[in-house]
C-alpha positions, 0 to 999 in steps of 0.5 A: 739413717738411724732413727733415735728415740727422745732419750738418745737424742737428748744425750746428743743434742745439748749434752744432758749427761752428767760427768762424775768423778769419785775419790777418797779423801781424809777429812779432819773436823775438830781434830778427828780425822775420818775417811770419806768417799767423795762423788763430784758431778758436773752437769751440762751447765757446769753446775758442780755437786759434791756428795760425801759418805763415810768410807773404810779408813783403808780406802784413804791410805796411800800405798806410797805412805807405807 
């Protein structure tokens, strides 16, 4: 049997690791559109947090729109 340290055990027991998904979205505020990098994370309790940062406009262009 392998011995686990506290960090390894915490990741297994209770699932302390966050699950994060990143995406790019076009956001329009006051008629001005801008590209944002959005990071959405969910913790083990189901709490969701969103972080938005400015991104290069080319990241929001879909190849299907061209």
